[in-house]
C-alpha positions, 0 to 999 in steps of 0.5 A: 623386257618392255617398259611403258609409262602410265602416269607415274607408274612403270610397267615391265614385261619380261623378254627372258630371264638371264643372270642378275647384275651385269651388262644391260642393254636396251633401246629408248624410243618416243611414243611413236616408236622413233629412237631418241638420240642422246637420252641419258641412262643412269644407274640410280644412286651411282655416277655410272651413266651412258647415253643412247646412240643414233639408233636409241641403243645403250649398254651399261654395266650394273655389276656390283649394284644390288637391286639396280634401277635405271633412271632414263631421261631426255629433254622434253620427256618425262623421266622414267625409273626402270627396276631391272630385277634379273633382266638385262634387256629393256625397251623403254618408251618415253612420254612427252613431258606435258609440263613443257606445254603446261608451264604456268606463267604469272599474269595479272590477277592469276596464272595461265598456261603458257601454251594458252597465252595470247599476249606478249608475256615474258617470265624469268625464274629465280635461277636467272638471278641466283648467286650473282653479286647484284645489289638490286633486282633492276640490274639483275633483270638487265638483258634477260628479257626482250623489249626490256631496256635498263639504262642509267645505272650507277655504282653508288652504294644503296642507290644504284638502280637503273631506269626500266623502260618496256618497249621504248619510252611511251610518254614525255612524262613518267614512263616508269612501268607498274610494279606489282609484288605478290599481287599488290601494286605500287611496290619498289623493285630495287629494295627487294631481296633478289634471293626472295624472288621466285619469278619475274613476269613482264606484261608488254602488250595490251592483251596482258597488261590492260587489266591494270588500266590506267597503271599499265600503259608503260608495261607491268612487272609482276614479282612473285616471291618464294612460298612454302612447299610441303615436306620436311623443313629445309634450311638454306644458307647463302653467303658471299664476300667480294670487292667492287672496282670501277669499270672505267675512270678518266686519266688526267695529266700530271703537272708538267704536262698540264702546265705545258698544254695550258701554256699552249692553250693560252697562246692559241687564244691570244694570251700570254702563257702562265708558266715559265720553263723554270716553274715547269721544272719545279713541278717536274722535280717536286722541289715545292710540294706546296705550290707545284705538287703533282697530284693524281686527283682521280687516284686520290679520290677513289679507293682501290676497291670497296667491299661487298658482303651478303648473307641469306638464310631461309627456312621452307617447309609445310604439311598437309594443310600448312606451308611456310617460308621464312627468309632473312637477307643482309647486304653490305656495300662499301664505298669507293670514295675516300673517307667513310661517307659512301656506304649502304646496308639493307636488311630484308625479312619475309614471312609467308604462311598459307593454310587450309582452315576448312576444306574450301577456305585457304588463307595466306599471310605474306609479311615483309620488313625492310630496313635500309640505309645509305649515305654519301657526302653532304654535297652528293657527288661533288667530291667526284666532280671536283676531282675532275676540275682541280689542278694537279698542282694543288696538293692533297695536304700542305706540308704543314698537314692542313688541306691543300688549296690554291684558290677557286677550286675546292679540295675533293679529298677535304670535301669527302673527308671533312665536308659532312654527310648525307644519310638516308634511312628507311623502314618499310613494312608490307602486309599482304593478307588473302583468303580464297573460298571455293564455292563450287567446283571451278568457282573461287572467290578471293579477297586480298588486302595489302598495305605498305607503310614506310617511314624515311629520314634524311639528314644532311650535315654540311660542315665547315672546312677551313683552309690554311696557308702553309705559311704558319705565320698566317693563323687565320683561314685563307678560305673556308667552305660550308660556312656557317655549318648547317643541318637539314633534317627531312622526314617522309612518311607514306601509306599505301593501302589496297583491297582487291576482290575477285571471283574466278570461274574455270571449267572444261566442257566436253573436253573441247571447250575451255572457259575461264572468267575473272571479275574483280574490283579494287580500291587503292589509296596513297598518302604521303606526308613530308616535313623538313627543318633546317638550322645553321651555326651548329655548336659542334661539328662532331654531332649533326642534329637539328637541335644543335643549330642556333640560327636560321631556324626554318621548316617546311612541309608537303603532302600528297594523296591520290586514290584509284577505284576500279572494276576489271575482268577477263575472259579466256576461251579455248576450243580444242586447245587450238583456237584461243580467245581472250578479252580484258576490260578495266573501268578506272576512276582516278582522283587525279582528275576532275569528276566529269573526266575521272572515269574511263574504260580500257579494254583489249582483245587477243586471239591465238591459233595453235596450228600444230594441233590441226589434223593437217599438221600431224605429219610435221609434228616431229619437226615442229612440236608446238606452234602458235600465232597470236594477235592482240589489240587494246587500249590503256591509260596512264594517270601518272601525268607530270609537269614539265619538271617531272613531278606527278600532278595529284590535283592538276584540275584545281587552282593552287594557292601558295603563301608569299611574303608581302609588304611590311605592315607595322614593321612586320612581314605579313604572309599572304596567299596567291594563286601559284598554279592554274587548274585544268578541269578537262585534264585527263589521263594519257591514253595508249593504243597497242597492237601486237602480233607474235608467234611461239615455236618449239622444235627438237622435242621441245629442246628449242623454243623460239618466240617472236613479236612485232608491236606498234604502241601509240600514246596520245593525250600526253601533257604539254604546256601549250602557248597562251596569250601573253597577258595570261598572268600565271604559269600556263596549265598543262593540257592533253596534246602530245603523241608518241609512237614506239614500234619494233620487234622482239626475238627470243630463242632458247635451247636446253639439252642433256648428254649423259652427265653433261647438261647445257642450255642457251638463251638469246634475246634481241629487240628493236625499238624505234621511238618518235614523237608524232605530235606536239599539239602546236607547242613551239619547239625549244632548240637546245642540245636535246630537242623534242621534234615531230618525227624524231625520238624523244630528247634527240641530240640536236647539233651541227654536222662536223666535216673535219679539223681545219688545216693550214691549207684551209686558210689564206695567210695574211702576212701584213697582219700575221693571221689566217683567214678561213676559206670555209664558212663558220659561225660569225664571231668565232675566233677560227684558226687551223685545228678548229672543227669545220662544220657542214653548211646544211642549208647551202647559204654559204654561212654556218648558223645555229638556226640553219645548220643544226639537225637531229644527229642522234639519240640516247634511246637504244634501238637494239638491246640483246642478251645471251645466257649460257648454263653448263653443268657436268657432274659437280661442276657448273659454269654460267655466263651472261652477255648483255649489250645495246646497239645503235645508241648515242652518248654525249660527254660534255664539260670536265668529262671530255674537254680541256681548257674550254673553261678554267675547270676543264683539266687536260686528260691523257687523250688531249696529248693527241691535240691538233698542232701543225706537227700533228695535223691528224689529231683526234682532238682540236687545237687547245684554246683557253676559254674558247668554246666554239669547238665544244658545241654539240656536233657529230664530232663529239657524239659518242657511240654508246653501243656496247657488249658486256660480259655481265656475269660469269660464274664457276661453281662446284657442288660437293658429292652428296656422299660426302655432305650427307654425313653432316646432314647437308643435302647440298654444299656448293662453292662458287666464284662470280663476277659482274661487268668484268669485260666491256667491248665498246667504242665509247669514250675510254674514261666513262661507262656507256651505261650512263651515256649523257654526263659531265662526269658528275656521277658515281662510276659503274662498278665491276664486282668479284665475289666468292660464295657458298650455298648450303642446304641442310636437311 
């Protein structure tokens, strides 16, 4: 019997008649007659399976199976079912799976076949986020796509999203990419329910993102949520419970070691030691717990774990004319900090309905509601920072039960427990209504209205903490914080509306020419209104409400408003599916600029060549199944221009007036008005020019896919404050003056295959981005620890170059004074001694100065980002892992996070035991010197290597056999264990996470997460 595919039909040709049900043999080939090695052959409805050998042959036994049907599959080819009847020999020819070539990718205002793309676009599907214990979408995206860098994430409940940058940082202002959710711009990525997401698409070059004009200069992220599918209703329930623990925490010395090292630091600084041997012994034996305690404050402030809990329920189905998808998600995060201040929860509800009213009119409604809340201490991360700066001699509580206090340092446990709270709550409604009318074959007109309405409230209740002496004869507080108590109530309302109208025409002419034309218009508006009120002296500390405050009653408010009107279009043309052309344009008008400079045109062009479709390549198509090269060039803009402080300017072209208190008139303070900001009427958007060259390749019957890109992105007209004459009399207005360049390359490779019951796939991506400032428009450089200099990355580290630690042999000893005199250059005024850092004299003038001997020594912008993901499944078992990392990136820890005794609050850590002494000349830390800071200046000595490789996620699951679960009307039941961030390989400083490379320790730590979960699908 020979079997061939014809569409979805299967034809069989008899080669003879033999007995039914028994051994069956056959051969599996491709469309050109070549044998397929490793094709899977399964007896449908059973677990009996085999694979083809090197010649494409197989043998399988169908004994005991009534009316056996073979299911034959191979990666890159269409599956086929073969009804055996009474035949025991089959020959099967598999067709190439056109879906590999016809895979559809979401792009701006539509979709395109992946094979026809000429821009740099990358898309991940729901599978990449499934069953991971992620609390926000941003962290789930990390490492999955080349050219997308996510940094700065923390583990704070409800407020733990990182910063997304696409192909580097393209501006000195707001570099946040545009987020578009189901076609509506201005979405918030981190409050979405990851389980609602169908795909995430990133548009990286001008060809793909210029259609978003002034919004797309920093890249565009398109999120498509799951929609209903025709068929019987399916109910899915997913749930997990787990715990969080910190990825890294510093270790501080106990009291005896702290006292010993403090004495040493004071002697090295020319002071008398504070503690006697007797006092150190008291701390060691614990005989005075009130004044010589031995408190591990890091252990006290952090709990051993925090719970994390999630539930998701969805219903999906539809009929001939109606499809629907309903979902509900709940996420609960506990806090790692002592007390109950830190926690978060989020409710996500989504309903999507689509229907065909008449043959030509499709209508869809997409409604979402998010109710979320998170809270922390009234002082933010103050308790965490205080735990790094308080002496271990202070007890958590005195023996009398009151809070421990020794003066000068707040008790972090008291702050976290009794210091008050900062509670945030928000409700957001999203409405997305659309209608699509089919005018004629290939011509569709679509209208879409979107609205996002949010109401948020923040209450900050600062409570008074009283500290009492352990001497109970003293009844009055010896110290108090947060006095008088106060309440700060803030209300935020935001409204975003947009209307988008498009007309799209698509036609294939004579099977050779493909044309797709899109024209559209849009208008969007954002309105924000904020109000704040504060009062002090609340009558009670049990309830925090603005009405309970009795003094200092004050209020304030602010508002924002901006709008954008646009016309846009795209033309796609393909000849014989091998010569591809795409043209884009967008004409934008933004209210953020004066009328004369409000409008501008942005455009892009790209071409592609599918060289595997050429006749001269026919002999190589078995080696290279698909090959395409593409090139793009285009311009984009950014209207989210910002002031140096980071705030977005809505009316930067106008003079701004503000109220001020003036002289008293008649014993009353009179309010007046003055100009607080000077407008710039020629202020306009930043402009970007993007160039891209790339290729897409497929090998081994489309099992191996490789994509590569090289890009150059240049941003001009970046806002800077230029020097003005001294008598200007006000804050200088920003001007369009700066330039930034990012250039680099990206590579992604993926392999997917199946061997019998064994399915496996691997995906690897890596990108290289080099960032530099190319112009500052004549502004004067400001030299600090981080600088903006032409030819160097944005906010590059600027410091001295360390040589080594000075030894006694580097000094000349003066016996008459008993002092050492350095035989090397150092900064004038520094109290140099053996064990200090020797800096290199870069300009060779024989002295060290901050003006002449500092240089750019590093950057916190990662140059390399990479990820590796693996998926393996065998029968009911599945195993997934995901590695993620960055390379060639620097970090800098300062203050309490890294140093000992440079300031009174710099507590000694265990690493400081390895400090320089005459007996330990090869130490890792310089000599300890109380309140001397010359060794703590930024230099290469303190720059950390923030590169890391992290096991971002590992997951093991088991799906129960359908023969067991179907009896309970359960089509799928899977249990799994999953963990995030459980292993990190890095040379970064031991006590902190490299994902937050710049810090003084005042932040909530990144977390590891371990969960157990279940997936249930009901019929």
